[in-house]
C-alpha positions as a Markdown table, in Angstrom:
| # | Residue | x | y | z |
|---|---|---|---|---|
| 1 | Met | 95.7 | 15.5 | -19.4 |
| 2 | Lys | 93.6 | 18.8 | -19.8 |
| 3 | Asp | 94.4 | 18.4 | -23.3 |
| 4 | Thr | 93.5 | 15.3 | -24.0 |
| 5 | Asn | 90.2 | 15.7 | -22.0 |
| 6 | His | 89.4 | 18.6 | -24.3 |
| 7 | Leu | 90.3 | 16.9 | -27.4 |
| 8 | Thr | 87.9 | 13.5 | -26.0 |
| 9 | Asn | 85.4 | 16.0 | -25.1 |
| 10 | Leu | 85.5 | 18.2 | -28.5 |
| 11 | Ile | 85.2 | 15.0 | -30.5 |
| 12 | Gln | 82.2 | 13.4 | -28.8 |
| 13 | Asp | 80.4 | 16.8 | -29.1 |
| 14 | Val | 81.1 | 17.0 | -32.6 |
| 15 | Arg | 80.0 | 13.0 | -33.4 |
| 16 | Glu | 76.9 | 13.7 | -31.2 |
| 17 | His | 76.0 | 16.8 | -33.6 |
| 18 | Val | 77.3 | 14.6 | -37.1 |
| 19 | Leu | 74.7 | 11.9 | -36.1 |
| 20 | Tyr | 72.0 | 14.2 | -35.4 |
| 21 | Ala | 72.5 | 16.0 | -38.7 |
| 22 | Lys | 72.2 | 12.5 | -40.2 |
| 23 | Glu | 68.8 | 12.1 | -38.4 |
| 24 | Leu | 67.5 | 15.2 | -40.0 |
| 25 | Gly | 68.5 | 13.9 | -43.6 |
| 26 | Val | 72.2 | 15.7 | -44.2 |
| 27 | Glu | 73.9 | 13.6 | -46.7 |
| 28 | Leu | 77.6 | 15.1 | -46.4 |
| 29 | Leu | 79.2 | 17.2 | -44.8 |
| 30 | Asp | 82.1 | 19.3 | -46.0 |
| 31 | Val | 83.9 | 20.1 | -43.3 |
| 32 | Glu | 86.2 | 23.4 | -43.9 |
| 33 | Met | 89.5 | 22.9 | -42.0 |
| 34 | Ala | 92.5 | 24.0 | -44.3 |
| 35 | Gly | 96.1 | 23.9 | -43.1 |
| 36 | Ala | 95.6 | 21.2 | -40.4 |
| 37 | Ala | 98.3 | 19.1 | -40.2 |
| 38 | Ala | 97.8 | 15.2 | -40.1 |
| 39 | Gly | 97.2 | 14.1 | -36.1 |
| 40 | Asp | 96.6 | 17.7 | -34.8 |
| 41 | Glu | 93.6 | 18.2 | -33.1 |
| 42 | Val | 91.8 | 19.3 | -36.1 |
| 43 | Ser | 92.7 | 16.5 | -38.2 |
| 44 | Val | 90.9 | 14.3 | -35.4 |
| 45 | Val | 87.8 | 16.0 | -35.4 |
| 46 | Ala | 87.7 | 16.4 | -39.3 |
| 47 | Ala | 88.4 | 12.3 | -39.0 |
| 48 | Thr | 85.7 | 11.9 | -36.7 |
| 49 | Ile | 83.1 | 13.8 | -38.7 |
| 50 | Thr | 84.0 | 11.4 | -42.2 |
| 51 | Ser | 83.8 | 8.3 | -39.9 |
| 52 | Thr | 80.4 | 9.2 | -38.8 |
| 53 | Leu | 78.8 | 10.1 | -41.9 |
| 54 | Ser | 80.4 | 6.8 | -43.7 |
| 55 | Glu | 77.6 | 4.6 | -41.6 |
| 56 | Asn | 74.6 | 3.9 | -43.5 |
| 57 | Val | 71.3 | 5.6 | -42.8 |
| 58 | Ala | 68.1 | 6.5 | -44.3 |
| 59 | Val | 67.8 | 9.8 | -45.7 |
| 60 | Pro | 64.4 | 11.3 | -46.1 |
| 61 | Arg | 63.6 | 13.3 | -49.3 |
| 62 | Glu | 63.1 | 16.6 | -47.5 |
| 63 | Leu | 65.5 | 17.9 | -45.2 |
| 64 | Pro | 63.9 | 20.4 | -42.3 |
| 65 | Asp | 65.3 | 23.6 | -42.2 |
| 66 | Val | 67.9 | 23.5 | -39.2 |
| 67 | Pro | 71.1 | 25.1 | -38.1 |
| 68 | Ile | 74.4 | 24.3 | -39.4 |
| 69 | Pro | 77.4 | 23.6 | -36.7 |
| 70 | Val | 80.4 | 24.9 | -36.5 |
| 71 | Gly | 82.8 | 24.0 | -39.8 |
| 72 | Val | 80.1 | 22.8 | -41.8 |
| 73 | Ser | 80.1 | 24.1 | -45.1 |
| 74 | Lys | 76.5 | 25.2 | -46.6 |
| 75 | Thr | 77.0 | 24.2 | -50.4 |
| 76 | Asn | 77.1 | 20.5 | -49.5 |
| 77 | Val | 74.4 | 20.4 | -47.3 |
| 78 | Arg | 71.3 | 19.6 | -49.2 |
| 79 | Lys | 68.5 | 22.5 | -48.6 |
| 80 | Thr | 69.4 | 24.7 | -45.7 |
| 81 | Ser | 70.8 | 23.8 | -42.4 |
| 82 | Lys | 70.8 | 25.2 | -38.9 |
| 83 | Leu | 72.4 | 22.8 | -36.2 |
| 84 | Ser | 74.4 | 24.7 | -33.9 |
| 85 | Ala | 71.2 | 26.2 | -32.1 |
| 86 | Leu | 70.3 | 23.0 | -31.6 |
| 87 | Pro | 71.4 | 20.3 | -28.1 |
| 88 | Ser | 73.3 | 17.6 | -28.7 |
| 89 | Leu | 71.6 | 13.9 | -29.1 |
| 90 | Ser | 72.7 | 13.9 | -24.9 |
| 91 | Lys | 71.3 | 16.8 | -24.2 |
| 92 | Arg | 67.9 | 16.6 | -26.2 |
| 93 | Pro | 64.6 | 16.2 | -24.0 |
| 94 | Ala | 62.5 | 12.8 | -24.9 |
| 95 | Met | 59.7 | 13.9 | -27.2 |
| 96 | Ser | 56.2 | 11.7 | -27.3 |
| 97 | Gln | 55.6 | 10.5 | -31.1 |
| 98 | Asn | 52.7 | 13.0 | -31.8 |
| 99 | Thr | 54.9 | 16.0 | -30.3 |
| 100 | Ala | 57.7 | 14.9 | -32.7 |
| 101 | Thr | 55.7 | 15.0 | -35.4 |
| 102 | Ala | 54.3 | 17.7 | -35.0 |
| 103 | Ala | 57.3 | 19.0 | -34.6 |
| 104 | Asn | 58.5 | 18.2 | -37.6 |
| 105 | Glu | 56.0 | 19.5 | -39.6 |
| 106 | Ile | 56.2 | 22.9 | -38.4 |
| 107 | His | 60.0 | 22.9 | -39.5 |
| 108 | Asp | 58.9 | 21.6 | -43.3 |
| 109 | Ile | 56.6 | 24.0 | -44.6 |
| 110 | Asn | 56.0 | 22.4 | -47.3 |
| 111 | Ala | 54.6 | 19.5 | -45.6 |
| 112 | Ala | 52.4 | 21.8 | -43.0 |
| 113 | Asn | 49.1 | 20.2 | -44.7 |
| 114 | Gln | 50.6 | 16.2 | -44.7 |
| 115 | Thr | 50.2 | 14.6 | -41.7 |
| 116 | Ser | 51.9 | 11.4 | -41.4 |
| 117 | Glu | 49.9 | 8.1 | -39.1 |
| 118 | Ala | 52.2 | 6.4 | -37.2 |
| 119 | Thr | 51.6 | 2.8 | -35.2 |
| 120 | Gln | 51.0 | 3.4 | -31.9 |
| 121 | Glu | 50.7 | 0.9 | -29.0 |
| 122 | Leu | 48.2 | 2.9 | -27.3 |
| 123 | Glu | 45.1 | 4.3 | -28.4 |
| 124 | Thr | 45.3 | 7.9 | -28.9 |
| 125 | Pro | 42.6 | 10.6 | -27.1 |
| 126 | Lys | 41.5 | 12.8 | -30.1 |
| 127 | Ala | 43.1 | 15.9 | -28.8 |
| 128 | Glu | 46.7 | 15.0 | -28.6 |
| 129 | Thr | 47.6 | 15.7 | -31.6 |
| 130 | Ser | 46.3 | 19.5 | -31.4 |
| 131 | Leu | 47.6 | 19.5 | -28.0 |
| 132 | Ala | 50.8 | 18.8 | -29.3 |
| 133 | Asp | 50.5 | 21.5 | -32.0 |
| 134 | Ala | 49.9 | 24.1 | -29.1 |
| 135 | Leu | 52.7 | 23.3 | -27.5 |
| 136 | Phe | 55.2 | 24.1 | -30.3 |
| 137 | Asp | 53.1 | 26.9 | -31.6 |
| 138 | Val | 54.0 | 29.5 | -28.7 |
| 139 | Gly | 51.1 | 31.6 | -27.2 |
| 140 | Pro | 50.6 | 33.6 | -24.6 |
| 141 | Glu | 47.3 | 32.4 | -23.3 |
| 142 | Leu | 45.6 | 29.1 | -23.3 |
| 143 | Pro | 43.8 | 28.4 | -26.2 |
| 144 | Asn | 40.1 | 29.1 | -26.7 |
| 145 | Thr | 37.7 | 25.8 | -26.3 |
| 146 | Ala | 34.1 | 25.3 | -26.8 |
| 147 | Glu | 33.9 | 22.6 | -24.6 |
| 148 | Thr | 32.7 | 21.3 | -21.5 |
| 149 | Ile | 34.1 | 19.3 | -18.7 |
| 150 | Glu | 30.7 | 17.1 | -19.6 |
| 151 | Glu | 31.8 | 16.3 | -23.1 |
| 152 | Ile | 35.2 | 15.8 | -21.9 |
| 153 | Arg | 33.9 | 13.0 | -19.4 |
| 154 | Ala | 32.0 | 11.8 | -22.3 |
| 155 | Asp | 35.1 | 11.6 | -25.0 |
| 156 | Ile | 36.6 | 9.9 | -22.1 |
| 157 | Gly | 33.6 | 7.1 | -21.4 |
| 158 | Asp | 34.4 | 3.9 | -19.8 |
| 159 | Cys | 38.2 | 4.0 | -21.0 |
| 160 | Thr | 40.3 | 1.3 | -21.8 |
| 161 | Arg | 43.2 | 3.5 | -24.1 |
| 162 | Cys | 46.2 | 2.3 | -21.6 |
| 163 | Pro | 46.1 | -0.9 | -19.9 |
| 164 | Leu | 45.5 | 0.8 | -16.2 |
| 165 | Tyr | 42.0 | 0.2 | -16.9 |
| 166 | Thr | 42.2 | -3.4 | -15.8 |
| 167 | Gly | 42.8 | -3.3 | -12.5 |
| 168 | Arg | 40.4 | 0.0 | -11.6 |
| 169 | Thr | 37.2 | 0.3 | -10.2 |
| 170 | Gln | 36.1 | 3.1 | -11.8 |
| 171 | Val | 37.4 | 5.9 | -13.5 |
| 172 | Val | 38.0 | 9.0 | -11.0 |
| 173 | His | 37.5 | 12.4 | -12.4 |
| 174 | Ser | 38.8 | 16.1 | -11.8 |
| 175 | Thr | 35.9 | 18.0 | -9.2 |
| 176 | Gly | 35.5 | 21.3 | -7.9 |
| 177 | Asn | 34.8 | 24.5 | -9.1 |
| 178 | Leu | 34.1 | 25.0 | -12.7 |
| 179 | Gln | 35.5 | 28.4 | -12.7 |
| 180 | Ala | 38.0 | 28.3 | -10.3 |
| 181 | Asp | 41.1 | 30.9 | -10.0 |
| 182 | Leu | 42.8 | 28.1 | -8.5 |
| 183 | Met | 44.1 | 24.5 | -9.9 |
| 184 | Phe | 45.4 | 21.5 | -7.9 |
| 185 | Val | 46.9 | 18.6 | -10.1 |
| 186 | Gly | 48.6 | 15.6 | -8.7 |
| 187 | Glu | 50.0 | 12.1 | -10.0 |
| 188 | Ala | 47.1 | 9.3 | -9.9 |
| 189 | Pro | 44.2 | 7.9 | -7.9 |
| 190 | Gly | 44.8 | 6.1 | -4.6 |
| 191 | Ala | 43.2 | 2.9 | -3.2 |
| 192 | Asp | 40.8 | 5.6 | -1.6 |
| 193 | Glu | 39.9 | 7.9 | -4.3 |
| 194 | Asp | 39.5 | 4.2 | -6.3 |
| 195 | Ala | 36.8 | 3.5 | -4.2 |
| 196 | Gln | 34.8 | 6.2 | -3.7 |
| 197 | Gly | 35.5 | 8.1 | -7.4 |
| 198 | Phe | 36.8 | 11.3 | -6.4 |
| 199 | Pro | 40.8 | 13.0 | -6.2 |
| 200 | Phe | 43.0 | 13.4 | -3.2 |
| 201 | Val | 39.8 | 11.8 | -0.1 |
| 202 | Gly | 42.2 | 9.7 | 1.1 |
| 203 | Arg | 45.0 | 10.5 | 4.0 |
| 204 | Ala | 47.2 | 12.8 | 1.3 |
| 205 | Gly | 43.7 | 14.4 | 0.2 |
| 206 | Gln | 42.8 | 15.3 | 4.0 |
| 207 | Leu | 46.2 | 17.0 | 4.4 |
| 208 | Leu | 45.0 | 18.8 | 0.9 |
| 209 | Thr | 42.4 | 19.9 | 1.9 |
| 210 | Lys | 44.3 | 21.4 | 5.1 |
| 211 | Ile | 46.8 | 22.9 | 2.9 |
| 212 | Ile | 43.7 | 24.6 | 1.2 |
| 213 | Glu | 42.4 | 26.0 | 4.2 |
| 214 | Ser | 45.6 | 27.2 | 5.4 |
| 215 | Ile | 45.5 | 29.7 | 2.2 |
| 216 | Gly | 42.1 | 30.7 | 3.2 |
| 217 | Phe | 40.7 | 28.5 | 0.6 |
| 218 | Lys | 37.9 | 26.2 | 0.9 |
| 219 | Arg | 37.7 | 23.0 | -1.3 |
| 220 | Glu | 35.1 | 23.0 | -3.2 |
| 221 | Glu | 36.2 | 26.8 | -4.5 |
| 222 | Val | 39.2 | 25.0 | -6.1 |
| 223 | Phe | 39.9 | 22.5 | -8.4 |
| 224 | Ile | 41.4 | 19.5 | -8.2 |
| 225 | Gly | 42.9 | 16.7 | -10.8 |
| 226 | Asn | 45.3 | 13.8 | -11.9 |
| 227 | Ile | 47.4 | 13.2 | -14.9 |
| 228 | Asn | 46.0 | 9.9 | -14.5 |
| 229 | Arg | 42.8 | 8.8 | -13.6 |
| 230 | Cys | 43.0 | 5.0 | -13.3 |
| 231 | Arg | 44.5 | 4.0 | -10.0 |
| 232 | Pro | 48.4 | 2.2 | -11.1 |
| 233 | Pro | 48.5 | -1.3 | -9.6 |
| 234 | Gly | 50.3 | -1.2 | -5.3 |
| 235 | Asn | 50.0 | 3.2 | -6.2 |
| 236 | Arg | 52.8 | 3.0 | -8.6 |
| 237 | Gln | 53.9 | 5.6 | -10.6 |
| 238 | Pro | 52.1 | 5.9 | -14.3 |
| 239 | Thr | 54.4 | 4.9 | -16.9 |
| 240 | Leu | 55.2 | 7.4 | -19.7 |
| 241 | Pro | 52.9 | 5.9 | -22.3 |
| 242 | Glu | 50.3 | 5.6 | -19.6 |
| 243 | Ala | 50.3 | 9.3 | -18.4 |
| 244 | His | 50.6 | 10.7 | -22.2 |
| 245 | Thr | 47.8 | 8.5 | -22.8 |
| 246 | Cys | 45.3 | 10.5 | -20.1 |
| 247 | Arg | 47.1 | 13.8 | -19.9 |
| 248 | Pro | 45.3 | 15.2 | -22.9 |
| 249 | Phe | 42.0 | 15.1 | -20.9 |
| 250 | Leu | 43.4 | 17.3 | -18.4 |
| 251 | Leu | 45.2 | 19.9 | -20.6 |
| 252 | Arg | 41.6 | 20.5 | -22.3 |
| 253 | Glu | 39.9 | 20.6 | -18.6 |
| 254 | Ile | 42.5 | 23.6 | -17.7 |
| 255 | Ala | 41.3 | 24.9 | -20.8 |
| 256 | Val | 37.9 | 25.3 | -20.0 |
| 257 | Val | 38.6 | 25.9 | -16.3 |
| 258 | Arg | 41.5 | 28.5 | -17.3 |
| 259 | Pro | 42.8 | 28.9 | -13.7 |
| 260 | Lys | 44.7 | 31.8 | -13.0 |
| 261 | Val | 47.5 | 29.4 | -11.0 |
| 262 | Ile | 48.3 | 25.7 | -11.0 |
| 263 | Val | 49.5 | 24.1 | -7.9 |
| 264 | Val | 51.5 | 20.5 | -9.2 |
| 265 | Met | 52.2 | 18.5 | -6.8 |
| 266 | Gly | 55.0 | 16.1 | -6.9 |
| 267 | Asn | 57.5 | 14.8 | -9.9 |
| 268 | Thr | 55.3 | 12.7 | -11.9 |
| 269 | Ala | 52.3 | 15.6 | -12.0 |
| 270 | Met | 54.8 | 18.3 | -12.3 |
| 271 | His | 57.3 | 16.5 | -15.6 |
| 272 | Asn | 54.0 | 15.6 | -17.4 |
| 273 | Leu | 52.3 | 19.2 | -17.2 |
| 274 | Leu | 55.4 | 21.1 | -18.3 |
| 275 | Asp | 57.4 | 18.9 | -19.8 |
| 276 | Thr | 60.2 | 18.9 | -18.0 |
| 277 | Lys | 62.7 | 16.5 | -16.3 |
| 278 | Val | 64.1 | 18.7 | -13.4 |
| 279 | Gly | 63.5 | 17.5 | -10.6 |
| 280 | Ile | 60.4 | 18.7 | -8.0 |
| 281 | Thr | 63.2 | 19.5 | -5.5 |
| 282 | Lys | 64.9 | 22.2 | -7.7 |
| 283 | Met | 61.8 | 23.1 | -9.2 |
| 284 | Arg | 59.5 | 23.8 | -6.3 |
| 285 | Gly | 58.5 | 27.5 | -5.1 |
| 286 | Asn | 59.6 | 28.8 | -8.2 |
| 287 | Phe | 56.4 | 30.0 | -10.6 |
| 288 | Gln | 56.9 | 28.7 | -14.3 |
| 289 | Asp | 54.4 | 29.5 | -17.2 |
| 290 | Tyr | 51.5 | 27.2 | -19.0 |
| 291 | Phe | 50.1 | 29.2 | -21.7 |
| 292 | Gly | 49.8 | 32.4 | -19.8 |
| 293 | Val | 49.1 | 30.1 | -16.4 |
| 294 | Lys | 51.1 | 30.5 | -13.7 |
| 295 | Val | 52.1 | 27.2 | -12.2 |
| 296 | Met | 53.9 | 26.6 | -8.5 |
| 297 | Pro | 55.5 | 23.2 | -8.7 |
| 298 | Thr | 55.4 | 21.7 | -4.8 |
| 299 | Phe | 55.6 | 18.5 | -2.6 |
| 300 | His | 52.8 | 16.0 | -3.1 |
| 301 | Pro | 50.8 | 15.6 | 0.1 |
| 302 | Ala | 51.9 | 12.3 | 0.3 |
| 303 | Phe | 55.5 | 12.6 | 0.6 |
| 304 | Leu | 54.9 | 15.4 | 3.4 |
| 305 | Leu | 52.5 | 12.4 | 4.8 |
| 306 | Arg | 56.1 | 10.3 | 5.0 |
| 307 | Asp | 58.5 | 13.9 | 5.5 |
| 308 | Pro | 56.4 | 16.1 | 7.6 |
| 309 | His | 59.7 | 18.3 | 7.9 |
| 310 | Lys | 58.9 | 19.4 | 4.4 |
| 311 | Lys | 55.5 | 20.8 | 5.3 |
| 312 | His | 57.4 | 24.2 | 6.2 |
| 313 | Glu | 58.7 | 24.5 | 2.3 |
| 314 | Val | 54.8 | 23.4 | 0.8 |
| 315 | Trp | 53.6 | 26.6 | 3.2 |
| 316 | Glu | 56.1 | 29.1 | 1.7 |
| 317 | Asp | 54.4 | 27.6 | -1.8 |
| 318 | Met | 50.9 | 28.1 | -1.0 |
| 319 | Lys | 52.1 | 31.4 | 0.4 |
| 320 | Lys | 53.4 | 32.6 | -2.8 |
| 321 | Gly | 50.4 | 31.0 | -4.9 |
| 322 | Arg | 47.7 | 32.9 | -2.7 |
| 323 | Asn | 49.8 | 36.6 | -2.9 |
| 324 | Asp | 49.9 | 35.8 | -6.6 |
| 325 | Leu | 46.0 | 35.7 | -7.1 |
| 326 | Lys | 45.4 | 38.5 | -4.7 |
| 327 | Ser | 47.7 | 40.7 | -6.6 |
| 328 | Ala | 45.7 | 40.0 | -10.0 |
| 329 | Lys | 42.8 | 40.8 | -8.7 |
């Protein structure tokens, strides 16, 4: 049974890597498995590769520079390939359309100055492409910007870029100290925020104010915003297209304010800011990095209203953020 499971897992993994190779444009893989007897493990794996590659697939004219998987000959792969270092299909994180485009442009130097225009269901803010490029051009610090918060708000305007505009009362912009060392990022406005036009003014907002004050800050000393600026119907979570449409404006604001610590509250905000699928329970309490800015994931105040027992964990997270700010001075 153990050998059978091993072989099954091996075949699955090989098949996924080969499918990945096909996506990248590999036309032929010469599997060097000399000496294998018919019916043994190596022959089965080789048959899997042959069967997988026999399917029809559109092949691009240029193959990005990617790693070669184990057992694949370089001689029959168009251009140099490097597949072994890449995750299998089942483990690869989902990428937005613009992010995937940026990745392909970076791997293909010859096409670095050629941009493809892909059809999009939603209008994309003008900074989306440059932000996607920045995510792959890993640097130690936030990019410098000459923008102002007023210019970003003017760019947002009376936004109709995603369907959320049809049910909102008004756009809810980020507010607070434009030179703040500490920033808080949430998910989206609720009913009270939609009515008043300011983030975190309802019950969850009142609790957030108490949290801010508990670590020695005043609310007006910090900067507060959300991934989305329009209230989703029934306070549901923003969909992925909705979040990806609105997120670039928040990232531009971060580049303007340049906080030293960002407290990201809840799964939706954390997933969109840090491009991760890991849950908040596993991430909270541990500093993450966003272009040199320390990010502290923690629970959303609305969650604390439903489960007050988690307040102690948030308090511990807040103390870490406060202590880091003190040590940086």
